[in-house]
Each structure stands twice: as structure tokens, then as C-alpha cells.
C-alpha positions as CSV (number, residue, x, y, z in Angstrom):
1,G,0.4,0.1,0.0
2,A,0.9,3.7,0.5
3,H,2.8,3.0,3.1
4,E,5.6,0.3,1.5
5,F,5.6,2.7,-1.4
6,A,6.7,5.6,0.7
7,V,9.2,3.5,2.5
8,K,10.5,2.6,-0.6
9,M,10.5,5.5,-1.9
10,N,12.2,7.4,1.0
11,L,9.1,9.7,1.0
12,Y,8.8,10.8,4.4
13,R,6.4,12.7,4.5
14,L,3.9,10.2,2.9
15,E,5.1,7.8,5.5
16,A,4.6,9.7,8.1
17,T,1.0,10.2,6.9
18,S,0.2,7.1,6.1
19,L,1.2,6.0,9.7
20,L,-0.9,8.7,11.0
21,A,-3.9,7.5,8.8
22,R,-3.4,3.6,10.0
23,T,-3.1,5.1,14.0
24,R,-6.7,6.7,13.3
25,L,-8.1,3.9,11.9
26,L,-6.8,1.3,14.8
27,L,-8.2,4.0,17.1
28,A,-11.3,3.8,15.3
29,R,-11.5,-0.2,15.9
30,G,-10.2,0.1,19.6
31,D,-7.2,-1.2,18.7
32,T,-4.9,0.9,21.1
33,A,-1.6,-1.7,21.4
34,R,-1.7,-1.2,17.3
35,A,-2.2,2.1,17.2
36,G,0.0,3.2,19.5
37,S,2.9,0.6,17.8
38,A,1.8,3.0,14.4
39,A,1.6,6.2,16.2
40,S,5.3,5.6,17.7
41,Q,6.4,4.5,14.2
42,A,4.8,8.2,13.1
43,I,6.7,10.4,15.4
44,A,9.9,8.5,15.0
45,V,9.7,9.3,11.1
46,C,9.0,12.3,11.6
47,V,11.6,13.1,14.2
48,R,14.4,11.7,12.0
49,N,13.0,14.2,9.3
50,G,11.9,17.6,10.9
51,L,8.8,17.2,10.1
52,G,7.4,19.4,12.8
53,L,3.9,19.6,12.4
54,Q,3.4,15.5,11.6
55,K,5.1,15.1,14.9
56,L,2.7,17.4,16.8
57,H,0.0,15.5,15.5
58,A,1.4,12.3,15.9
59,L,2.0,13.1,19.7
60,A,-1.7,13.8,20.1
61,L,-2.7,10.8,18.8
62,Y,-0.5,8.8,21.2
63,S,-1.3,10.8,24.1
64,R,-5.3,9.9,23.2
65,I,-3.9,6.9,23.3
66,Q,-2.4,6.5,25.9
67,T,-5.4,7.7,28.3
68,M,-7.3,4.9,26.2
69,R,-5.6,2.9,27.9
70,G,-5.5,4.0,30.8
71,D,-2.0,5.5,31.5
72,V,-3.3,9.3,32.6
73,V,0.6,10.0,33.8
74,L,2.0,9.3,30.6
75,S,-0.6,10.9,28.7
76,Q,-0.6,13.9,30.5
77,Q,3.2,14.0,29.9
78,I,3.3,13.3,26.4
79,H,0.4,16.5,25.9
80,E,2.5,19.0,28.0
81,E,5.5,17.6,25.7
82,T,3.3,18.5,22.4
83,K,2.3,22.1,23.9
84,M,5.9,23.1,24.5
85,E,7.1,21.7,21.4
86,A,4.4,23.3,19.3
87,E,5.0,26.7,21.4
88,R,8.8,26.0,20.5
89,L,7.6,25.6,16.5
90,H,5.1,28.5,17.0
91,Y,2.6,26.5,16.0
92,Q,-1.1,26.5,17.7
93,I,-2.6,23.5,18.1
94,H,-6.0,23.2,19.6
95,T,-6.1,20.4,22.4
96,A,-9.2,20.7,23.8
97,R,-10.2,17.1,22.5
98,N,-7.0,15.6,24.3
99,E,-7.4,17.8,27.8
100,S,-11.0,16.7,27.6
101,H,-9.8,12.8,27.7
102,L,-7.4,13.7,30.0
103,Q,-10.0,14.9,32.6
104,S,-12.6,12.5,32.0
105,S,-10.0,9.9,32.4
106,R,-9.2,11.9,35.9
107,S,-12.7,11.4,36.5
108,G,-12.7,7.7,35.7
109,R,-15.0,8.3,32.1
110,I,-12.9,7.3,28.8
111,E,-14.4,8.6,25.8
112,S,-13.4,7.6,22.6
């Protein structure tokens, strides 16, 4: 598929985009373990290739995944890292959904 083509052709932005799409698909299916793996791979591709905005998106997804898996502490750490990175890169990101997930998990309710 697109991911294999991107890897073969060294199309890093496409590789990251395909991994993020896979992450969202796996999340929609409730497969947080594989979604976490895909998000981690996307983060690594972004870091290696200077894809700042996509890295922020991947980190936000990874934070959400950790909330869904019940690891609120890790989720909060990733969320804070994402916000600091966005500020460093002068991006403004909308994090209300992630903050909602964190608040829900703190109160014992997990929303998807």
C-alpha cells in the first residue's frame, strides 16, 4: 500500500501520513496496542526527518491512545511535551479534545 511505497521511495512525509492514517483507523477499531505502535513509528519518522507539524499530530494521537489505555500520567506528560514543542515551533494547536480525554480519565470516564 501507500506506506510500503513511501518507505521504498524514501517519501518521508507520505510515510508519516500513512502511519497517522493507520493510527486513526486502528483507534477507530479500538485496537489501542497497534495504534500506539503505529503512532510511535510515525513519531520516529517525523523526528528523523524534521516533520514538525506531523510530529505534533502524532504526539497528540499518542497521548490520546495512552489515555484510552488508562495511562493518564504518561498521557499528561506527552500532552505537555506536545504543547511545549508546538510553542517552540510557533504552532498553535487545538488541544481541547486531548484535555477532555485527560479530564474524563481522571474522573474515571473514558471517552473515545
